C-alpha positions in Angstrom: 4.6 -63.3 -24.2 6.4 -66.6 -24.8 6.6 -68.2 -21.4 3.7 -69.0 -19.1 3.9 -70.5 -15.6 1.0 -72.6 -14.7 0.3 -73.5 -11.1 -2.3 -76.0 -10.1 -4.9 -74.0 -8.2 -5.5 -71.0 -6.1 -3.4 -71.5 -2.9 -5.0 -71.8 0.5 -4.3 -68.4 2.0 -6.5 -68.6 5.1 -7.7 -71.6 7.0 -11.3 -70.5 7.0 -11.7 -70.3 3.2 -14.2 -72.5 1.4 -13.2 -75.1 -1.1 -14.3 -72.9 -4.0 -14.8 -69.1 -4.1 -17.9 -67.2 -5.4 -15.8 -64.1 -6.2 -12.1 -63.8 -7.0 -10.1 -60.9 -5.6 -7.0 -60.3 -7.8 -3.9 -59.9 -5.8 -0.2 -60.3 -6.6 0.8 -64.0 -6.9 3.9 -63.2 -4.9 2.2 -61.4 -2.0 4.1 -62.1 1.2 2.0 -64.1 3.6 2.8 -66.5 6.4 1.2 -69.4 4.6 3.0 -68.7 1.3 6.4 -69.6 -0.1 5.8 -67.9 -3.5 8.8 -65.8 -2.9 10.9 -68.9 -3.6 9.4 -69.2 -7.1 10.0 -65.5 -7.7 13.7 -65.8 -6.7 14.2 -69.0 -8.8 13.0 -67.2 -11.9 15.4 -64.3 -11.4 18.1 -64.2 -14.1 16.3 -66.8 -16.2 14.1 -66.4 -19.3 11.2 -67.1 -16.9 11.7 -63.8 -15.1 8.6 -61.7 -15.8 6.7 -64.6 -17.2 2.9 -64.5 -16.9 1.6 -66.8 -14.1 -1.8 -68.3 -13.8 -3.6 -71.3 -12.3 -4.8 -74.3 -14.1 -8.0 -75.1 -12.2 -10.5 -72.2 -12.3 -13.8 -73.4 -13.8 -16.6 -75.9 -13.1 -19.5 -76.3 -15.5 -18.8 -73.0 -17.2 -18.6 -70.9 -14.0 -15.5 -69.3 -12.5 -15.0 -71.6 -9.5 -11.4 -71.8 -8.3 -10.7 -75.0 -6.3 -8.7 -74.4 -3.1 -8.1 -78.0 -2.3 -4.5 -79.2 -2.3 -4.9 -82.8 -1.0 -3.8 -85.0 -4.0 -6.6 -87.6 -3.6 -9.4 -85.0 -3.7 -7.8 -83.1 -6.6 -7.4 -86.3 -8.6 -11.0 -87.0 -8.3 -11.8 -83.7 -10.1 -9.2 -84.3 -12.8 -10.4 -87.8 -13.4 -13.5 -86.3 -14.9 -12.5 -85.9 -18.5 -14.9 -83.0 -19.1 -13.5 -81.2 -16.1 -9.9 -81.5 -17.3 -10.9 -80.3 -20.8 -12.8 -77.4 -19.3 -9.6 -76.3 -17.5 -7.5 -76.6 -20.8 -10.1 -74.6 -22.7 -10.2 -71.9 -20.1 -6.4 -71.7 -20.1 -6.4 -71.3 -23.9 -9.1 -68.6 -23.8 -7.2 -66.7 -21.1 -3.9 -66.9 -23.1 -5.6 -65.9 -26.4 -7.1 -62.9 -24.7 -3.5 -61.8 -23.8 -2.4 -62.3 -27.4 -0.3 -65.3 -26.6 0.8 -67.6 -29.5 3.1 -70.6 -29.5 3.9 -70.3 -25.8 6.3 -72.3 -23.6 3.9 -73.5 -21.0 5.8 -74.3 -17.8 3.8 -76.6 -15.5 4.6 -76.2 -11.8 4.6 -79.8 -10.6 3.7 -83.1 -11.9 -0.1 -82.8 -11.4 -0.4 -79.8 -13.8 2.1 -81.4 -16.2 0.1 -84.6 -16.4 -3.1 -82.7 -17.1 -1.4 -80.5 -19.8 0.8 -83.1 -21.4 -2.0 -85.6 -22.2 -2.5 -86.0 -26.0 -5.9 -84.5 -26.0 -4.7 -81.4 -24.0 -1.7 -81.0 -26.4 -4.0 -81.1 -29.4 -6.2 -78.5 -27.8 -3.3 -76.2 -26.9 -1.8 -76.4 -30.4 -5.1 -75.8 -32.1 -5.9 -72.8 -29.9 -2.4 -71.3 -29.4 -0.4 -72.4 -32.3 1.6 -75.5 -33.4 4.7 -74.2 -31.5 2.9 -74.5 -28.1 5.0 -76.7 -25.8 4.6 -78.0 -22.3 7.5 -78.3 -19.8 7.6 -79.4 -16.2 9.5 -78.0 -13.2 9.6 -79.3 -9.7 6.9 -77.6 -7.7 8.7 -75.1 -5.4 6.8 -76.2 -2.3 8.4 -79.7 -2.7 11.9 -78.4 -2.6 13.3 -78.2 1.0 13.5 -74.6 2.2 17.1 -75.2 3.0 17.9 -75.8 -0.7 17.9 -73.2 -3.4 15.4 -73.7 -6.1 16.8 -73.9 -9.5 14.6 -73.6 -12.6 15.4 -76.4 -15.1 12.8 -77.2 -17.8 12.3 -80.9 -18.1 
């Protein structure tokens, strides 16, 4: 496994969901739902080296407990990531997840600037290289929800 797509957090699928979830139900990332445009990401990866890449979310833990954040308002999310320990916990959790899958020296593709900023910090890069190999690299692509639906999404690693 050489390419990993990392989204920011669990998407809001239903309006009545709480900010965090006590239990996580595993479903397909690309399930077709009225609130989702995940199919655009799937289609953009087709025919590229990212087709079939493992995809996961960055924010999943709080104080050692699985606690996926369902907030997507930038100001509220920034408040979480400004806590250094919180950001480090997310990077450590990502490393553990990828190590469990046998991943070494991955190309980590951050979906959007928020994930990229969190993963591309010098302390995050150090952690990623120490945990996953010196060849671990972080790339950024424009978040698919930011590309107008009328335009095709093209995967270009930046």
